[in-house]
C-alpha positions as a printed NumPy array, in Angstrom:
array([[-119.326,   80.598,  -24.455],
       [-121.175,   77.31 ,  -25.187],
       [-119.444,   74.775,  -27.349],
       [-121.6  ,   72.818,  -29.778],
       [-119.959,   69.92 ,  -31.651],
       [-120.765,   69.079,  -35.161],
       [-123.431,   66.373,  -35.204],
       [-122.086,   63.038,  -36.265],
       [-118.567,   63.13 ,  -34.763],
       [-119.254,   59.669,  -33.262],
       [-121.032,   58.394,  -36.395],
       [-119.846,   54.99 ,  -37.544],
       [-118.132,   54.176,  -34.26 ],
       [-118.959,   51.018,  -32.206],
       [-120.588,   51.445,  -28.8  ],
       [-117.241,   50.856,  -27.204],
       [-115.481,   53.322,  -29.353],
       [-118.227,   55.978,  -28.619],
       [-117.775,   55.325,  -24.844],
       [-113.991,   55.789,  -25.257],
       [-114.479,   59.115,  -27.098],
       [-116.923,   60.31 ,  -24.468],
       [-114.568,   59.414,  -21.624],
       [-111.687,   61.405,  -23.218],
       [-114.085,   64.298,  -23.911],
       [-115.434,   64.27 ,  -20.335],
       [-111.885,   64.142,  -18.868],
       [-110.845,   67.158,  -20.909],
       [-114.016,   69.128,  -20.016],
       [-113.512,   68.42 ,  -16.322],
       [-109.678,   68.52 ,  -15.898],
       [-108.491,   70.754,  -18.741],
       [-110.379,   73.974,  -18.163],
       [-108.531,   77.143,  -19.191],
       [-107.959,   77.983,  -15.487],
       [-106.51 ,   74.575,  -14.627],
       [-104.362,   74.527,  -17.723],
       [-102.868,   77.893,  -16.944],
       [-102.003,   76.618,  -13.456],
       [-100.548,   73.459,  -14.744],
       [ -98.381,   75.108,  -17.377],
       [ -97.093,   77.998,  -15.218],
       [ -93.408,   78.368,  -15.953],
       [ -93.425,   75.618,  -18.629],
       [ -92.091,   75.834,  -22.137],
       [ -94.725,   74.479,  -24.544],
       [ -98.179,   73.071,  -23.984],
       [ -97.372,   69.912,  -22.045],
       [ -98.132,   68.939,  -18.447],
       [ -96.376,   65.919,  -17.082],
       [ -99.139,   65.623,  -14.488],
       [-101.937,   65.273,  -17.034],
       [ -99.873,   62.898,  -19.037],
       [ -99.382,   60.643,  -16.006],
       [-103.143,   60.809,  -15.209],
       [-104.014,   59.9  ,  -18.802],
       [-101.439,   57.069,  -18.673],
       [-103.158,   55.731,  -15.54 ],
       [-106.323,   55.511,  -17.617],
       [-104.479,   53.459,  -20.221],
       [-104.614,   56.173,  -22.857],
       [-100.897,   56.672,  -23.194],
       [-100.531,   52.94 ,  -23.724],
       [-102.58 ,   52.962,  -27.007],
       [-100.461,   51.262,  -29.761],
       [ -98.158,   49.753,  -27.089],
       [ -98.457,   46.005,  -26.611],
       [ -99.483,   44.829,  -23.108],
       [ -96.123,   42.926,  -22.702],
       [ -94.401,   46.355,  -22.685],
       [ -96.797,   47.981,  -20.275],
       [ -99.304,   49.292,  -22.758],
       [-103.023,   48.875,  -23.097],
       [-102.858,   47.53 ,  -26.658],
       [-105.458,   49.041,  -28.949],
       [-105.386,   49.921,  -32.621],
       [-103.999,   52.846,  -34.603],
       [-107.688,   53.8  ,  -35.144],
       [-108.121,   54.011,  -31.343],
       [-105.116,   56.265,  -31.183],
       [-106.535,   58.485,  -33.951],
       [-109.751,   58.884,  -31.906],
       [-107.795,   59.889,  -28.886],
       [-105.607,   62.373,  -30.776],
       [-108.661,   64.183,  -32.137],
       [-110.386,   64.316,  -28.762],
       [-107.512,   65.532,  -26.686],
       [-106.674,   68.257,  -29.2  ],
       [-110.404,   69.249,  -29.412],
       [-110.49 ,   69.305,  -25.558],
       [-107.211,   71.279,  -25.245],
       [-105.527,   68.743,  -22.941],
       [-102.047,   70.   ,  -22.219],
       [-100.143,   66.95 ,  -23.574],
       [ -98.438,   68.601,  -26.573],
       [ -95.624,   66.054,  -26.623],
       [ -97.945,   63.094,  -27.214],
       [ -98.153,   63.424,  -30.983],
       [ -94.415,   63.203,  -31.637],
       [ -94.16 ,   60.578,  -28.899],
       [ -96.651,   58.394,  -30.787],
       [ -94.548,   58.872,  -33.993],
       [ -91.547,   57.42 ,  -32.209],
       [ -93.613,   54.68 ,  -30.595],
       [ -94.461,   53.517,  -34.12 ],
       [ -90.782,   53.337,  -35.041],
       [ -89.96 ,   51.398,  -31.882],
       [ -92.739,   48.927,  -32.651],
       [ -91.449,   48.298,  -36.075],
       [ -87.633,   48.329,  -35.517],
       [ -86.858,   48.369,  -31.83 ],
       [ -85.046,   45.607,  -29.974],
       [ -86.702,   43.845,  -27.083],
       [ -84.585,   45.855,  -24.68 ],
       [ -85.452,   49.175,  -26.375],
       [ -89.18 ,   48.345,  -26.403],
       [ -89.22 ,   47.299,  -22.707],
       [ -87.422,   50.46 ,  -21.63 ],
       [ -88.852,   53.155,  -23.885],
       [ -92.311,   51.886,  -24.593],
       [ -92.644,   51.177,  -20.838],
       [ -91.767,   54.817,  -20.075],
       [ -94.303,   56.113,  -22.621],
       [ -97.054,   53.845,  -21.147],
       [ -96.381,   55.546,  -17.749],
       [ -96.834,   59.005,  -19.34 ],
       [ -93.326,   59.634,  -20.614],
       [ -92.376,   61.481,  -23.788],
       [ -90.054,   60.809,  -26.699],
       [ -88.954,   62.982,  -29.595],
       [ -87.537,   62.679,  -33.164],
       [ -85.055,   65.029,  -34.819],
       [ -84.875,   65.162,  -38.638],
       [ -84.614,   68.823,  -39.831],
       [ -81.359,   70.735,  -39.753],
       [ -80.456,   74.368,  -40.463],
       [ -79.909,   73.613,  -44.17 ],
       [ -82.098,   70.459,  -44.386],
       [ -85.909,   70.763,  -44.072],
       [ -88.168,   69.305,  -46.739],
       [ -85.027,   67.732,  -48.278],
       [ -84.409,   65.367,  -45.376],
       [ -81.944,   63.317,  -47.342],
       [ -79.434,   66.349,  -47.359],
       [ -78.852,   66.11 ,  -43.572],
       [ -75.336,   66.381,  -42.295],
       [ -75.437,   65.296,  -38.649],
       [ -72.993,   62.355,  -38.392],
       [ -72.609,   59.352,  -36.099],
       [ -69.412,   57.266,  -36.102],
       [ -68.36 ,   54.196,  -34.174],
       [ -65.672,   54.43 ,  -31.65 ],
       [ -64.652,   51.944,  -29.027],
       [ -68.043,   50.246,  -28.823],
       [ -70.004,   53.481,  -28.867],
       [ -71.603,   55.889,  -31.319],
       [ -70.214,   59.404,  -31.403],
       [ -72.631,   61.989,  -32.745],
       [ -71.872,   65.52 ,  -34.066],
       [ -74.27 ,   68.016,  -35.697],
       [ -77.15 ,   70.431,  -35.299],
       [ -80.841,   69.71 ,  -35.469],
       [ -83.668,   72.191,  -35.783],
       [ -87.367,   72.335,  -35.071],
       [ -87.402,   69.335,  -32.737],
       [ -90.763,   69.445,  -30.984],
       [ -90.708,   68.64 ,  -27.26 ],
       [ -87.196,   67.386,  -27.088],
       [ -86.987,   69.31 ,  -23.758],
       [ -89.733,   66.955,  -22.434],
       [ -88.47 ,   63.744,  -23.932],
       [ -86.437,   61.163,  -22.087],
       [ -84.858,   60.187,  -25.424],
       [ -84.655,   61.829,  -28.814],
       [ -84.402,   59.723,  -32.012],
       [ -81.626,   61.405,  -34.059],
       [ -81.743,   60.774,  -37.806],
       [ -78.095,   60.952,  -38.857],
       [ -75.491,   59.848,  -41.406],
       [ -73.446,   56.82 ,  -40.525],
       [ -72.021,   56.298,  -44.081],
       [ -71.012,   58.413,  -47.063],
       [ -72.212,   57.482,  -50.489],
       [ -73.268,   58.838,  -53.896],
       [ -76.934,   58.274,  -53.109],
       [ -78.077,   60.684,  -50.373],
       [ -80.766,   58.252,  -49.322],
       [ -78.147,   55.655,  -48.316],
       [ -76.037,   55.626,  -45.2  ],
       [ -78.672,   57.221,  -42.984],
       [ -79.396,   55.732,  -39.558],
       [ -81.438,   56.343,  -36.35 ],
       [ -79.738,   56.658,  -32.99 ],
       [ -81.549,   57.146,  -29.632],
       [ -79.989,   59.855,  -27.49 ],
       [ -80.973,   60.322,  -23.787],
       [ -81.747,   63.896,  -22.76 ],
       [ -78.919,   63.92 ,  -20.137],
       [ -76.206,   62.743,  -22.503],
       [ -73.028,   64.766,  -22.156],
       [ -72.511,   67.193,  -25.   ],
       [ -76.26 ,   67.137,  -25.859],
       [ -77.684,   70.695,  -25.705],
       [ -81.362,   71.541,  -26.126],
       [ -82.217,   75.177,  -26.762],
       [ -85.87 ,   76.326,  -27.104],
       [ -86.826,   78.354,  -30.135],
       [ -89.212,   81.302,  -29.733],
       [ -92.024,   81.061,  -32.269],
       [ -95.432,   82.637,  -32.882],
       [ -96.93 ,   79.485,  -31.231],
       [ -94.737,   79.566,  -28.097],
       [ -91.619,   77.574,  -27.109],
       [ -92.452,   73.999,  -27.93 ],
       [ -89.757,   73.379,  -30.54 ],
       [ -86.012,   73.274,  -30.1  ],
       [ -82.537,   73.59 ,  -31.597],
       [ -80.333,   70.584,  -30.768],
       [ -76.591,   70.559,  -30.64 ],
       [ -74.584,   67.321,  -30.479],
       [ -70.956,   67.86 ,  -29.618],
       [ -69.171,   64.474,  -29.447],
       [ -72.226,   62.932,  -27.828],
       [ -71.402,   59.32 ,  -26.968],
       [ -74.074,   56.609,  -26.653],
       [ -73.772,   52.829,  -26.583],
       [ -73.821,   50.826,  -29.779],
       [ -77.266,   49.366,  -28.809],
       [ -78.706,   52.865,  -29.065],
       [ -79.024,   52.242,  -32.843],
       [ -82.69 ,   51.835,  -33.877],
       [ -83.112,   49.182,  -36.606],
       [ -80.353,   48.467,  -39.103],
       [ -77.342,   50.716,  -39.703],
       [ -77.649,   52.573,  -42.976],
       [ -81.36 ,   51.705,  -43.231],
       [ -82.6  ,   54.986,  -41.836],
       [ -84.206,   56.278,  -44.987],
       [ -86.258,   53.075,  -45.48 ],
       [ -87.262,   53.191,  -41.826],
       [ -88.418,   56.814,  -42.143],
       [ -90.517,   55.973,  -45.254],
       [ -92.084,   53.021,  -43.379],
       [ -93.413,   55.362,  -40.706],
       [ -94.842,   57.999,  -42.921],
       [ -98.391,   56.579,  -42.895],
       [ -98.547,   56.814,  -39.166],
       [ -96.798,   60.23 ,  -38.863],
       [ -99.088,   62.005,  -41.431],
       [-102.266,   60.46 ,  -40.03 ],
       [-101.163,   61.348,  -36.463],
       [-100.669,   64.995,  -37.496],
       [-103.901,   64.936,  -39.427],
       [-105.948,   63.711,  -36.474],
       [-104.449,   66.402,  -34.247],
       [-105.231,   69.059,  -36.855],
       [-108.761,   67.767,  -37.152],
       [-109.249,   68.111,  -33.426],
       [-107.928,   71.697,  -33.524],
       [-110.241,   72.453,  -36.416],
       [-113.241,   70.997,  -34.491],
       [-112.337,   73.029,  -31.364],
       [-112.132,   76.196,  -33.471],
       [-115.48 ,   75.494,  -35.138],
       [-117.116,   74.851,  -31.741],
       [-115.882,   78.196,  -30.426],
       [-117.019,   80.091,  -33.484],
       [-120.445,   78.456,  -33.585],
       [-120.98 ,   79.256,  -29.931],
       [-119.897,   82.862,  -30.435],
       [-122.17 ,   83.594,  -33.395],
       [-125.162,   82.193,  -31.645],
       [-124.585,   84.596,  -28.622],
       [-123.177,   87.698,  -30.314],
       [-125.875,   90.234,  -31.331],
       [-125.678,   93.065,  -33.788],
       [-128.536,   95.004,  -35.358],
       [-130.875,   93.417,  -32.894],
       [-130.246,   89.737,  -33.598],
       [-127.547,   87.039,  -33.303],
       [-124.89 ,   87.372,  -35.987],
       [-125.348,   83.72 ,  -36.747],
       [-128.73 ,   84.506,  -38.212],
       [-127.106,   86.322,  -41.133],
       [-126.802,   84.164,  -44.17 ],
       [-123.248,   85.168,  -44.974],
       [-122.027,   83.579,  -41.771],
       [-124.41 ,   80.6  ,  -41.987],
       [-123.017,   79.541,  -45.373],
       [-119.42 ,   79.842,  -44.096],
       [-120.288,   77.64 ,  -41.05 ],
       [-122.148,   75.199,  -43.275],
       [-119.109,   74.814,  -45.394],
       [-116.861,   74.212,  -42.468],
       [-119.251,   71.681,  -40.936],
       [-119.305,   69.747,  -44.226],
       [-115.532,   69.864,  -44.564],
       [-115.025,   68.709,  -41.037],
       [-117.195,   65.641,  -41.693],
       [-115.29 ,   64.924,  -44.972],
       [-111.925,   65.172,  -43.429],
       [-112.986,   63.112,  -40.47 ],
       [-114.056,   60.299,  -42.743],
       [-110.84 ,   60.545,  -44.671],
       [-108.551,   60.437,  -41.589],
       [-110.462,   57.568,  -40.033],
       [-110.448,   55.669,  -43.315],
       [-106.662,   55.886,  -43.653],
       [-106.245,   54.764,  -40.039],
       [-108.39 ,   51.725,  -40.761],
       [-106.312,   50.918,  -43.83 ],
       [-103.189,   51.136,  -41.701],
       [-104.641,   48.78 ,  -39.083],
       [-105.615,   46.319,  -41.821],
       [-101.969,   46.032,  -43.009],
       [ -99.473,   48.061,  -40.896],
       [ -96.737,   47.307,  -43.449],
       [ -98.643,   48.719,  -46.415],
       [ -97.421,   52.038,  -47.799],
       [-100.22 ,   54.532,  -48.344],
       [ -98.416,   57.61 ,  -49.731],
       [-101.424,   59.066,  -51.562],
       [-104.008,   58.406,  -48.888],
       [-101.839,   59.556,  -45.864],
       [-100.697,   62.709,  -47.718],
       [-104.219,   63.527,  -48.615],
       [-105.286,   63.142,  -44.944],
       [-102.461,   65.368,  -43.701],
       [-103.069,   67.984,  -46.408],
       [-106.847,   68.143,  -45.953],
       [-106.82 ,   68.228,  -42.16 ],
       [-104.178,   70.869,  -41.748],
       [-105.415,   73.165,  -44.367],
       [-108.87 ,   72.865,  -42.853],
       [-107.493,   73.708,  -39.381],
       [-105.948,   76.85 ,  -40.838],
       [-109.102,   77.741,  -42.745],
       [-111.358,   77.176,  -39.673],
       [-109.108,   79.449,  -37.559],
       [-109.006,   82.189,  -40.125],
       [-112.804,   82.038,  -40.533],
       [-113.116,   82.111,  -36.795],
       [-111.029,   85.241,  -36.467],
       [-112.978,   86.975,  -39.153],
       [-116.459,   86.   ,  -37.768],
       [-115.514,   87.054,  -34.286],
       [-114.108,   90.364,  -35.504],
       [-112.068,   92.266,  -32.975],
       [-112.721,   89.539,  -30.354],
       [-111.129,   86.965,  -32.59 ],
       [-108.008,   89.179,  -32.843],
       [-107.775,   89.834,  -29.08 ],
       [-105.455,   87.727,  -26.967],
       [-108.148,   87.692,  -24.247],
       [-109.953,   85.127,  -26.385],
       [-108.479,   81.817,  -27.7  ],
       [-109.196,   82.268,  -31.441],
       [-105.992,   84.042,  -32.232],
       [-104.086,   81.301,  -30.432],
       [-105.874,   78.671,  -32.482],
       [-104.825,   80.477,  -35.607],
       [-101.126,   80.475,  -34.491],
       [-101.359,   76.843,  -33.713],
       [-103.096,   75.968,  -37.001],
       [-100.649,   77.762,  -39.226],
       [ -97.659,   75.485,  -38.206],
       [ -99.621,   72.291,  -38.955],
       [ -99.303,   73.05 ,  -42.655],
       [ -95.506,   73.209,  -42.222],
       [ -94.275,   70.494,  -39.931],
       [ -94.302,   66.807,  -40.864],
       [ -94.05 ,   67.799,  -44.533],
       [ -95.454,   71.098,  -45.837],
       [ -98.705,   71.228,  -47.744],
       [ -96.689,   71.743,  -50.839],
       [ -94.681,   68.573,  -50.231],
       [ -97.919,   66.648,  -49.662],
       [ -99.266,   67.888,  -52.972],
       [ -96.079,   66.816,  -54.691],
       [ -96.395,   63.321,  -53.238],
       [-100.077,   63.092,  -54.244],
       [ -99.228,   64.275,  -57.784],
       [ -96.392,   61.688,  -58.069],
       [ -98.869,   58.902,  -57.137],
       [-101.078,   60.152,  -60.033],
       [ -98.106,   59.523,  -62.424],
       [ -97.268,   63.206,  -62.858]])
């Protein structure tokens, strides 16, 4: 089935940026065919291939947003957004990259020199990192988390349970958001501690979901890590989380945008080939209008996501709660809409597991849940409007 991208996906980019996008696009088309991906992921939990990650790292793409002194290739957050959209569109099996980039942002802002040289260096070579916030009774209300860390003989001792931790099974370290102090204000006394995957007492259990096994339940049973595993300042975890929300939401938005574009490409190719009543189904106005709407929304969301990325590059310390939440809300809801429309327009073929559309739908649904649900994003936007 031919894939036809929406015209203008490279519009507004410099020649260098267009070359970068094309190089990622060409790599995915050549190295990430469905047959090759199935072979790479045989026996794996989730959609992540260490081999593809290493090869992309060799090209400098994993080093985006990582300074050269730590082994990275430099680059801007805008560059990373371009990469995120393209590898999602091209279905490159590096599912752990998005959450890794979120942790990279936290390390850049709050990490010590030793932490940066070790962990950013690992990522630049194709390694993965994870972050654990949610708990069995703490989802959208992150401040209600109960996982604790206490000091003992020069170490941190962690106890608790974390849920929905994406790709912790692939990460060398997971950034655990925990409580190190008790207080009347739930936003106080939170900290971030880096826990290596092989730490004694640290158990990672995959969770079966409609999208596969890419998220995990974590158990920390008297897990001991050195005092220097603390990221940033003790008790400053909430502020550190808030400082990273711009990046996190735009990262998730860019990935959702890539998924929406992939879904659109597949649907467009199908309706041009599929014939009913003696002509392609794409010649029927009912489908034409739906595709025209999707094409318009894709362009709108792309402009929004890239605009917020540029604002972030202009002033990385600036908080953009309204703009980042708008980007996350718009992109993830579009991914879901594009997949639902794709299933409907492909009919039975869209519903069949032989074709990728039903998988795109399963992947799209969760984008409106993780990283702050669509309802939470709307609450934030409403608050910025003074409501």
